[in-house]
Residue, then its C-alpha position, 0 to 999 in steps of 0.5 A: m904861553a899856549n903858542k910856545a913851540q914845543i919839542p915832541t917828548s915821545n922820542s928824543a929830539l935830533i940834531a941835523m947837520i949840513a956841513d963838510e965831511d970832516t965836520i959831519t964825521g966829528f959829529l957822527l963820532a960823537g953819536v949825533g947821527n941817525v938813520d930812520l926806517r926809510r934810510k933817511t939820514n939827519y945830515l948832508i955832506v957838502d962837497s964840491k959836487t953838491t948842488v945848491k938845490a940839494i942844500e936847499d932841499a936838505f935845509k927845507e926838509f930838516t926845518t920841517k921835520e918834527d923830530i929835529a930840534i937843532v940844525l947845525i949848518s956850516q957858515y960857508v954853506a949857509n952863505m950859499i942859501r943865505f936867503l933861506v937861512d935869513s928868512y927862517n923865523k921859527p924857534i924850533p928847530a933852531i938854526l946855528e951856523i958853525p965854522s968849519k976847518d977850511h972856512p973861519y967864522d965870520p960874525t958879520h954873516d951870522s943870521v942869529l947874531s945879526r938878529v940879536k944885535y937888531l933886537f938889542s939896538s931896537e930895545s935900547v932905542a925904545s928905552g931911550r938908552r942909546 
């Protein structure tokens, strides 16, 4: 139990976002946005001019910040950096892939869903109930 990941409680934990402008705008209107003292935001708006390198850098930054509990990433953006999303294995911050207005959700590309399916299939094999 001592190895459980914990979210710092001195400040409230944040939700980070990597998505298209419409998705980010919706979450900002809901009050999810944050700008720190160094003028760094907790979101990245991805458009046609955004480079894969910028998306990778934002993903790495958000997953290493201690004040972020969840990273929401549009599934089509996650597909651009699939190798990073699939190799990420820490419980906090949790990575959740979400659909966007222009790109429907595809469960075959969701890394969390594929991990859950893998866990249940290996448990069923181990218990002999397959």
